[in-house]
C-alpha positions in Angstrom: 74.9 134.1 161.1 74.5 132.9 158.6 70.6 131.9 158.6 69.5 128.6 155.7 66.7 128.4 153.4 64.2 126.2 153.9 62.0 126.3 150.6 58.4 127.4 150.8 56.0 123.3 151.4 53.2 123.3 151.2 51.0 120.8 153.2 51.5 117.3 154.2 51.9 114.3 150.8 48.9 112.3 151.6 46.1 113.3 154.1 44.9 112.6 157.4 42.2 111.2 156.4 43.5 110.0 153.4 46.0 108.2 155.8 43.0 106.5 157.6 41.1 105.1 154.9 44.1 103.1 153.8 44.5 102.2 157.4 41.1 100.9 157.7 41.3 99.4 153.3 44.8 97.6 155.5 43.4 96.5 158.4 40.2 94.6 155.6 42.5 92.8 153.5 45.1 91.7 155.8 41.9 91.0 157.5 39.8 89.0 155.0 43.3 87.1 153.2 43.3 84.4 156.0 39.2 83.9 156.4 39.3 83.6 152.5 42.1 80.9 152.5 40.0 78.3 154.8 37.3 79.0 152.4 39.5 76.6 149.9 41.4 74.0 152.5 38.8 72.1 151.7 38.2 71.2 148.4 42.5 71.5 147.9 42.6 68.5 150.7 40.1 66.7 148.1 42.2 67.0 145.8 45.3 66.3 147.3 43.7 63.3 149.0 42.8 61.9 145.6 45.9 62.3 144.6 47.4 59.9 147.7 45.0 57.5 147.1 45.5 56.7 143.6 49.3 56.6 144.7 48.1 54.3 147.1 46.7 52.0 144.3 49.1 52.2 142.1 51.2 51.0 145.4 49.0 47.7 146.3 48.8 47.3 142.5 52.6 47.0 141.8 53.7 44.6 145.0 51.2 42.0 144.1 52.8 41.9 140.8 56.4 41.4 141.9 54.2 39.2 144.4 52.8 37.7 141.2 56.5 37.4 139.4 58.5 35.5 142.5 56.6 32.6 141.7 57.1 32.8 137.1 61.3 34.0 137.8 63.0 32.4 141.3 66.2 33.4 140.1 65.7 37.4 140.3 63.2 36.5 143.5 65.8 39.5 145.8 64.8 42.5 144.0 61.0 41.5 142.9 60.9 41.2 146.6 62.9 44.1 147.4 59.9 46.0 145.4 56.8 44.3 147.0 58.2 45.2 150.2 59.0 48.2 149.5 55.8 49.2 146.6 53.6 47.7 149.8 55.8 50.5 152.5 54.9 53.1 150.5 51.6 52.4 150.3 51.3 51.3 154.2 53.2 55.1 154.5 50.8 56.9 151.5 47.5 55.0 154.1 49.2 56.2 157.3 48.9 60.5 155.2 45.9 59.3 154.3 44.6 59.2 157.8 46.4 61.1 158.9 44.4 63.5 156.6 40.9 62.5 157.3 41.1 63.2 160.8 39.0 62.1 164.3 35.1 62.4 165.4 34.4 64.6 167.2 33.2 61.4 169.3 37.1 60.7 168.9 36.8 57.9 165.8 38.4 57.7 162.4 35.8 57.7 159.2 36.7 54.7 157.2 34.9 53.8 153.9 34.2 50.2 151.9 34.4 48.9 149.3 32.0 48.8 147.3 31.0 44.9 146.7 31.4 43.0 143.6 28.2 42.0 141.3 30.4 39.3 140.1 33.0 36.8 141.2 35.9 37.4 138.3 38.5 35.7 137.1 41.7 35.2 138.4 44.5 37.8 136.1 48.1 35.4 134.8 50.6 36.7 136.5 51.9 39.9 135.3 55.8 38.1 133.9 58.9 41.1 134.2 57.8 43.5 131.1 54.4 44.1 132.7 55.9 44.9 135.9 58.3 47.1 134.2 55.3 49.1 132.8 53.4 49.7 136.0 56.7 51.0 137.7 56.8 53.6 134.9 53.6 54.0 134.8 53.9 55.2 138.9 57.6 56.4 138.8 55.5 58.8 136.2 51.8 60.0 138.2 53.6 60.2 141.9 56.0 62.6 139.7 53.1 64.7 137.9 51.0 64.0 142.2 55.1 65.4 144.0 54.6 68.6 141.7 50.6 69.2 142.1 50.8 68.5 145.8 52.6 70.8 148.9 54.4 71.0 151.5 55.7 66.6 152.9 52.3 64.8 150.4 54.9 66.8 148.0 58.5 65.5 149.1 56.9 61.4 149.6 55.1 61.2 146.0 58.9 62.9 144.9 61.0 60.6 146.8 58.0 57.8 145.5 58.9 58.6 142.3 62.8 58.3 143.2 62.4 54.9 144.1 60.5 53.8 141.1 62.2 54.8 138.9 65.5 53.4 140.4 64.6 49.6 141.0 63.8 50.1 136.7 67.1 51.4 136.7 69.5 49.3 139.0 67.5 46.3 140.7 64.7 45.2 137.8 67.3 45.9 134.5 
């Protein structure tokens, strides 16, 4: 019977001590990742909420501008009312996401904010007109697109859809 010869071995390629060191370092690394990720969540969430607040303000500005422009251009009233209603819905959706991100306090109440009182009353601005509304919508489109690139998940999708809607208003609804 022929015998098969094996090449000589010099022992294990990795010592037992090296394998234990590697396992300990890996376990420490795996345990550290969630801790480090938890440290950064607060700052990221604040930046995301700030971005959503800015988008909500722009949506309310656009809705008010569209409502004021209806008085100037009653023949374009249907298109302007569509812009007003949908930009109001955008602001409401953004506000709902902001409230969801804020959460609740341990006693069950939600955090609130209040605007600082105005020092001097300002004269009302004249209605913006269609060109100003288009410029505002273009600014809102760019801002929402920038926010969508910076955010993640649902918030990114929300801002991306708002950007697309503003682009549609400019190209189709208010050409």
